[in-house]
C-alpha positions in Angstrom: -14.7 -98.3 -21.1 -13.3 -96.9 -18.0 -9.8 -95.7 -17.1 -8.8 -99.0 -15.6 -9.7 -100.8 -18.7 -8.4 -98.2 -21.1 -5.0 -98.5 -19.4 -5.1 -102.2 -19.7 -6.1 -102.2 -23.4 -3.3 -99.6 -23.8 -0.7 -101.8 -22.0 -1.7 -105.2 -24.1 -1.2 -103.0 -27.2 1.9 -101.7 -26.3 2.8 -105.4 -25.3 1.5 -106.5 -28.9 3.5 -103.9 -30.9 6.8 -104.8 -28.7 5.8 -108.4 -29.6 5.2 -107.6 -33.3 8.6 -106.1 -33.8 10.5 -108.9 -32.3 9.2 -111.8 -34.0 9.2 -109.8 -37.6 12.4 -108.6 -37.1 14.3 -104.8 -37.5 15.7 -103.1 -40.3 19.4 -102.6 -41.4 19.3 -99.4 -43.8 22.1 -98.5 -45.7 22.9 -95.0 -46.7 24.3 -92.6 -49.4 23.1 -94.5 -52.1 21.4 -92.9 -55.2 17.8 -93.3 -54.6 16.3 -90.8 -56.7 14.8 -93.7 -58.9 13.0 -96.4 -57.4 11.5 -99.5 -59.4 9.3 -101.9 -57.8 8.9 -103.8 -61.1 9.9 -107.9 -61.1 8.9 -111.1 -62.7 6.7 -113.7 -61.3 6.9 -116.9 -63.2 8.1 -115.0 -66.0 5.4 -112.3 -66.3 6.5 -108.5 -65.8 4.6 -106.8 -63.0 4.8 -103.6 -61.2 5.3 -104.7 -57.9 5.9 -107.8 -56.0 2.4 -108.3 -55.0 -0.2 -110.7 -55.7 -4.0 -110.9 -54.7 -4.4 -113.7 -52.8 -7.2 -116.0 -53.5 -10.4 -115.1 -50.8 -13.8 -116.6 -51.4 -17.1 -114.9 -52.3 -16.3 -111.2 -52.9 -19.9 -110.3 -53.7 -20.4 -110.9 -50.0 -18.3 -107.5 -49.9 -19.3 -105.8 -53.1 -22.0 -106.4 -55.6 -19.4 -106.9 -58.5 -17.4 -109.3 -56.7 -14.4 -110.8 -58.4 -14.9 -108.7 -61.4 -14.2 -105.8 -59.7 -11.0 -106.9 -57.9 -9.9 -108.3 -61.4 -10.1 -105.1 -62.8 -8.3 -103.2 -60.0 -5.6 -105.9 -60.3 -5.4 -105.2 -64.0 -5.1 -101.5 -63.5 -2.3 -101.7 -61.0 -0.6 -104.4 -63.2 -0.3 -107.2 -60.2 -1.5 -111.1 -60.5 -4.7 -112.0 -59.0 -5.1 -115.5 -58.0 -8.7 -116.1 -58.3 -10.5 -118.4 -55.6 -12.4 -121.8 -56.2 -15.0 -120.4 -54.4 -15.6 -116.9 -56.2 -19.1 -115.8 -56.9 -18.1 -115.1 -60.4 -17.0 -117.7 -62.9 -13.8 -118.1 -64.0 -15.0 -117.1 -67.3 -16.6 -113.9 -66.2 -13.4 -113.0 -64.3 -11.5 -113.8 -67.6 -13.3 -112.0 -69.7 -13.4 -108.6 -67.4 -10.2 -107.2 -68.3 -6.8 -108.0 -69.7 -4.7 -109.1 -67.0 -2.5 -112.0 -65.5 -4.7 -114.3 -63.4 -4.1 -117.5 -61.7 -6.6 -119.6 -60.1 -6.5 -121.3 -56.9 -8.3 -124.9 -56.5 -8.6 -127.8 -54.4 -8.7 -131.5 -55.0 -12.4 -133.1 -54.4 -13.2 -136.3 -53.9 -15.0 -136.2 -57.3 -11.6 -135.7 -59.4 -13.6 -134.9 -62.4 -14.8 -131.7 -60.8 -11.1 -130.4 -60.1 -10.4 -131.6 -63.7 -13.3 -129.9 -65.1 -12.1 -126.5 -63.1 -9.0 -126.8 -64.2 -9.1 -126.9 -67.8 -11.9 -124.2 -67.8 -9.2 -122.0 -66.1 -6.6 -123.2 -68.8 -9.3 -122.4 -71.9 -9.7 -119.1 -69.8 -6.2 -118.2 -70.3 -5.3 -118.3 -66.6 -1.4 -118.5 -66.4 -1.0 -121.0 -63.3 -2.7 -123.1 -61.0 -2.6 -122.8 -56.9 -3.4 -126.0 -55.2 -4.3 -125.3 -51.5 -3.2 -128.6 -49.6 -3.9 -127.4 -45.8 -7.2 -128.4 -45.8 -7.7 -131.9 -45.6 -10.4 -131.3 -43.2 -11.8 -127.9 -42.5 -10.5 -126.2 -39.0 -13.3 -125.5 -36.3 -14.3 -121.8 -37.4 -15.8 -120.8 -34.2 -17.2 -117.6 -35.5 -18.9 -119.4 -38.7 -20.6 -121.8 -36.4 -21.9 -119.1 -34.0 -22.9 -116.5 -36.9 -24.4 -119.6 -38.6 -22.4 -119.2 -41.5 -24.4 -120.0 -45.2 -22.3 -121.5 -48.0 -23.9 -119.7 -51.0 -24.4 -121.5 -54.4 -21.4 -120.8 -56.4 -21.5 -120.2 -59.8 -18.3 -122.2 -60.9 -20.2 -125.3 -59.7 -23.4 -124.7 -61.2 -24.4 -128.0 -63.0 -21.5 -129.8 -61.2 -22.0 -129.9 -57.6 -24.6 -128.3 -55.0 -22.6 -125.7 -52.6 -25.6 -125.1 -50.4 -25.6 -128.2 -48.3 -28.3 -128.2 -45.4 -26.6 -128.7 -41.8 -28.1 -128.3 -38.4 -24.5 -128.0 -36.9 -24.4 -124.3 -37.0 -22.2 -123.7 -40.3 -23.3 -125.4 -43.6 -20.1 -124.2 -44.8 -18.5 -127.3 -42.8 -20.9 -129.7 -44.0 -20.0 -128.7 -47.6 -16.4 -129.0 -46.8 -17.0 -132.6 -45.2 -19.0 -133.5 -48.4 -16.6 -132.6 -50.8 -12.6 -132.1 -49.6 -10.5 -135.2 -50.3 -8.8 -135.8 -46.5 -7.1 -139.0 -48.7 -5.1 -136.1 -50.8 -1.2 -136.8 -50.7 2.0 -136.1 -52.6 1.4 -138.5 -55.3 -1.8 -136.8 -56.4 0.2 -133.7 -57.4 1.5 -136.1 -60.2 -2.1 -136.8 -61.2 -2.8 -132.7 -61.2 0.0 -132.2 -63.5 -0.9 -134.8 -66.0 -4.0 -133.0 -66.4 -2.6 -129.7 -67.1 0.0 -127.6 -68.9 0.0 -125.0 -66.5 2.9 -124.5 -63.9 1.4 -125.4 -60.3 2.1 -123.8 -57.2 1.7 -125.5 -53.9 0.2 -123.2 -51.0 0.1 -124.2 -47.6 3.7 -125.3 -46.7 5.2 -124.2 -43.4 8.2 -126.6 -43.2 11.3 -127.2 -44.9 10.5 -131.1 -44.8 7.3 -130.1 -47.1 9.2 -127.7 -49.0 11.7 -130.2 -50.4 8.6 -132.7 -51.0 7.0 -130.0 -53.1 10.1 -129.6 -55.3 10.5 -133.5 -55.8 6.8 -133.3 -56.6 7.4 -131.0 -59.4 5.6 -127.9 -57.9 6.6 -124.7 -60.2 6.6 -122.6 -56.7 5.3 -122.5 -53.1 3.4 -120.3 -51.0 4.1 -120.3 -47.4 0.8 -120.0 -45.7 -1.0 -120.8 -42.9 -4.3 -120.2 -44.2 -4.9 -116.9 -42.7 -4.3 -118.6 -39.1 -8.0 -120.5 -39.7 -6.9 -123.8 -39.7 -4.9 -124.8 -36.8 -4.2 -123.0 -33.9 -0.6 -122.5 -33.0 0.9 -122.5 -36.2 3.6 -120.5 -37.0 3.3 -116.9 -38.1 4.3 -117.2 -42.0 7.2 -114.6 -41.7 9.0 -116.6 -39.3 9.3 -119.7 -41.0 9.8 -118.2 -44.8 13.2 -118.3 -44.5 13.4 -122.3 -43.3 11.3 -122.9 -46.6 13.8 -120.5 -48.8 16.7 -122.6 -47.8 15.1 -125.8 -48.2 14.3 -125.0 -51.8 17.8 -123.7 -52.5 16.6 -121.5 -55.4 14.9 -124.3 -57.3 11.6 -122.9 -57.3 10.5 -119.6 -56.2 8.8 -119.0 -52.9 5.8 -116.6 -51.9 4.4 -116.2 -48.4 0.9 -114.8 -47.4 -0.6 -113.6 -44.0 -0.3 -110.6 -41.9 1.0 -108.3 -44.5 -0.6 -105.1 -44.2 2.2 -102.6 -44.7 4.9 -102.1 -47.3 7.6 -102.6 -44.5 6.3 -105.8 -44.3 6.7 -106.6 -48.0 10.1 -105.6 -47.6 11.0 -108.0 -44.9 9.5 -110.9 -46.6 11.5 -109.9 -49.7 14.6 -109.6 -47.8 14.0 -112.9 -46.1 13.7 -114.8 -49.7 10.7 -114.1 -50.8 9.7 -113.3 -54.4 6.6 -111.7 -53.7 3.8 -111.3 -51.0 0.2 -112.6 -51.3 -2.6 -109.9 -49.9 -5.7 -111.2 -48.8 -7.8 -109.4 -46.0 -6.8 -105.8 -47.1 -8.2 -106.2 -50.5 -11.5 -107.4 -49.4 -11.6 -104.5 -47.1 -10.7 -101.9 -49.8 -13.7 -104.1 -51.8 -16.1 -103.4 -49.3 -15.2 -99.9 -48.8 -15.0 -98.4 -52.5 -15.4 -101.7 -54.8 -12.8 -101.6 -57.4 -11.4 -98.3 -56.5 -11.1 -99.4 -52.8 -9.0 -102.7 -54.1 -7.0 -100.0 -56.4 -6.5 -97.9 -53.3 -5.4 -100.6 -51.0 -2.5 -101.7 -53.8 -1.3 -98.2 -54.2 -0.9 -97.7 -50.6 1.1 -100.7 -50.3 3.4 -99.9 -53.2 3.7 -96.3 -51.9 4.8 -97.6 -48.3 7.0 -100.1 -50.2 8.8 -97.4 -52.6 9.5 -95.3 -49.2 11.0 -98.0 -47.1 13.1 -99.0 -50.2 14.4 -95.7 -50.7 15.2 -95.7 -46.7 16.9 -98.5 -46.8 18.9 -98.1 -49.7 17.6 -100.4 -52.4 16.7 -98.6 -55.7 15.4 -102.1 -56.9 13.6 -104.9 -55.6 17.0 -107.0 -56.5 18.9 -104.8 -54.1 17.0 -105.9 -51.4 19.3 -108.5 -49.5 19.2 -110.5 -46.2 21.4 -108.1 -45.0 18.8 -105.6 -45.0 16.8 -107.1 -41.8 17.9 -108.8 -38.5 15.5 -111.2 -36.7 14.7 -112.0 -33.3 17.0 -114.8 -33.1 19.9 -113.1 -34.5 19.6 -110.3 -31.8 19.4 -112.8 -29.1 22.7 -114.8 -30.6 24.7 -111.4 -30.9 24.0 -110.9 -27.2 25.4 -113.8 -25.9 
């Protein structure tokens, strides 16, 4: 890279940082408050956890580390945070459950073959999972150009052995898309939430909500919680950053169910902003996988502890001894700054 290219790259980086700060807001710290003791502990669906952090459902952890989801689960247990196990894990729901004593949720899709979804839900329930997280923003798979370019090969997933082949042959570049086309039910609608509720006693969180209209429908359908998510920005281009629509969803549900958020959470300061805007907890995806790839279970524990340490420091410097002390008054958004300047 020559000097001109380096200068251009630096300029772009500065612009992105400015844009990031504008979109995600700034802090309004309070001072002269006793913060000699800081508590990150909270409850999620009635379960006590060490911090408002959950491990998001991400696929195929053995691509990052040989121990896969078992290593991630052990790290979650050690840190006393909830892990949401993906339907496409490379360890079975039973293997993950027997690996450690922890609070676990299970993420699913509703398939064209409803019997497969039903079997997965029942297996999770028998294995002690505490909630079902239904992903609803994939009626069809978005165009994932990197997967096509790299000729992504979907491995056989152990949860589906004897139920469904996941190694689908395709000449289109990515057999993951072929698998999705074969299995995902594009006819899924709000009425089907009732069917899912009828086959399990577990609470159901709906993941993939980005508007107040859908938030209201989720509550009406009997959801026990909502995850504001844009699927890691891999489904539909030009969807909003989740933090920018979080408050819209929070206002829509009016406290009837808890609201969670994923996407772009990389620092403890990001967690603080999400909590101030009304989220009960955040879901962490990519950073967990990075930690797993680097150092297995130890890496996931390190990522989680780093986020907790950063959140604790942010709370101390903002005058918030407990999670309940974090309020809407601790952040100001770009819209509010613009309105105040007019």
